[in-house]
N, C-alpha and C positions, 0 to 999 in steps of 0.2 A: 518630097514638093508630088504631088499627082497632076499628072500635062492630060488635058483630053485632050481626046477627037475630034476634028474639024463634025459637028451635029450629034454632041455628047455636051450630057449635061450634067456642070457642078451636083446638083440633087438625087446623081445617080450613081455617084461615088463617093459619096459620105462614108466615111466607117471611123463607130463611132462604137467603143471596146468597154467587154464585160455586160453590155443588159442586151435583151433579145424581149422580141414575148412572148415571153406566159413563164419570165423569172420571177419569181416574188423577194418583193422587195420592200425595205420601211421609208417612212419619206420624214425627210431633216419638217422637225416641230419649227412654228414658226417662234418668234422671240419678239420685247423688246425695243425700242428704240435703243435704249442706251444699257442693254443688259451685255452685261458682260461676264458671260459664261460658255460653260464647253455648248457644242452643239448636239442635240441635243433630237432626239429621230425615234419614233414614233413607238412602245410599247407593247398598244395590246394588240395594232394593228397591221397583218400583214398589207401589199394593196399585189396586183397582179399586174405587168405588164402588159396592155392588149397590144399595143402597135409604134410605131416609129414613125413619125412627121421631120424631118430633115432631122437637127440633133437633139429634138426633145421627143417625150415622150408618154404614153397616152397609158392612163391606171385607171384599171377597174374599177368605176365608184364615184371615179374624178371629175371633175368638168374641164381644167385648165392642163394645161403639159407641165411637164413635169426636166427636165433639163439633169444629166446626170451628179451633176453639186451634190444634186439633193434627196440620190436617193442613194442609197446602204441595201447592201446586195446580200439576202439574207441563204444560205446558204445551208443550213440542216436547221431543223425547229427541232428540240427534247422540250416535253416536258418536266418538273419537279412536283 
């Protein structure tokens, strides 16, 4: 547990491991309400993380913020 000093706000101490601005990620694709499939991530597009706001991240070309559970880090891109 993080301990806060007097005058220190919780937003200054948040640590979300795995993602930082500049990372390339795939985003979780939406499924139907009662679909029982595995989670699928975007295959054709990669998105770049532009900034972090609290525990959520902004993507280049997207309006809403995404949580880390909706993102998959792309380590290396290979083309066949």
